[in-house]
N, C-alpha and C positions, 0 to 999 in steps of 0.2 A: 441469754442466748437460747434460741429455739432448738428443738430436737432435730438432729441431723440424721435423716433416714439412711443416706448413703454410708455414712461412717458407722452407723449401727449395723447395717447389713454386712459390711466388710468385717466388722468385729465378730459378728455371729458366725460368718463363714470361717474365719480363722479359728474361732473357738471350736467349732465342729471338726475342722481338719486337725486341730491340735489333739482332740480326743482320740483320733485314729493314730496319730503319731506317738502319743504318750498315754496309752490306755491305763486307766486307774488313777491318773493325776487329777486332783481335785482343785488345785490352784488355777483359776481361770487366767490369771496373768501369765503364768508359765505356759499354759496351753496356747494362748495367743502369740506369745513371743516365739515359741518353738515353730508354730505354723508360719509366722511371718518370716522367720529366718530361713525356713525350708523352701518357701515359695518365692521369696523376694518381694512379697506384697507388703508395702509399708502400711501401718495403721496409725490412726490418730487416736490418742488417748481421750476417752470420754470420761469426764468427771462431773460429779454433781455440783461442783463449784462453777462450771461453765455451762452445763446443760441442766437447767433446773426444773424443767417440766415438759410434758408432752403438749402439743398444741391444743388449745381450747377451742370451742366453737366460736368464740369471739375473734380468734385469730384466723380460723380456716373456713368458717361458714358452716353450712350453706347459708347464703344470703338471699333474701327475697325482697321484692319491691315494697317499700314502705308506702302505705296509703296516704300518709300525712305529707312527707317531703318528696315523694316519688323517686328517691334514691334506692338502689339495690343494696341496702345496708341493714335490713331487718333480719333478726334471728328469732326463730321459734323454739321455745323450750318448754319442757314439762315441769310442773311444780310438784314438790313432795307434799302429800296431803297433811302431814304433821308440821310442816314449816309455817312460819308466820306469814310468808308471802301468799300462801293459799287461803289465808283467812279462815282457818278451821276446816279446810277441805272444800270450801265453796268454789274455788278456782282450780282448774287442773292444768291449764297451759297459759303461757304468756308470750307476747311478742315484744321485742325490744329493738328499737332502731338505734344503731351505733352512730348515726349521723345527727338526727334531731333529738335523740335521747328519750323519745316517747315510749312509754311502757303501757301496754294494754293487757288486761287479764281476761281469760275466757273460761266458762264453765265446761267447755268441750274437752273430750279426749283428743289426743294428737291427730288421729285420723279424721275425726269429725271437724277439727279446726282447719285442716288442709282443705276439706270440702267447703267449709264456711268461707274461707278466704279465696276460693276458686282455684286452688292448686290441685291439679290432677296428678296424684302420686301413684295411682293404681296402675297406669299404663306407661309410666315414665321410667327411664333408666336413672341411675344415680348421677350420671353426668348431666342429664337434662334438668334434674332437680338441684344441681349445684353441690351435691354431696361429694366430698373429697376425703379419702382415707389417707392416713400417713403412709400406707404401703403402696398407694397409687403412684405410678411414675409421673414425673413432671411432664407437662405437655411440651411436645417438640415444636419449635417454631418453623413454620414453612417458609420457603424462599420469599424474596422481596416482592 
């Protein structure tokens, strides 16, 4: 199961409120329970058994248009210079299309790769670039 931002925010709110209700208490479970009972706000228990990771770029993007298959399913990522994928530091970035599975490696730094691919990131907002953070609210749907 993916990370649930709303449940996390409620839990953090209750934990913070619990610290004011029970100053000095170190048990987070007790803090959340006390705040939940005091406010009547129910909380969903978050466990590593059900929520096993934060969303990865593969799940959230940003996605760009793939030059091979023309689908907006391409991810741009940096490569670690000491990893085998960079072939001894020869390649600094790569593009991976999640649709056609094509992987291309580039010797450019991330900013130079955006320019090389024709992506103007200097004057764009994160929304225009398709960047979504876990703290961003879900977009609201407008009327029919």
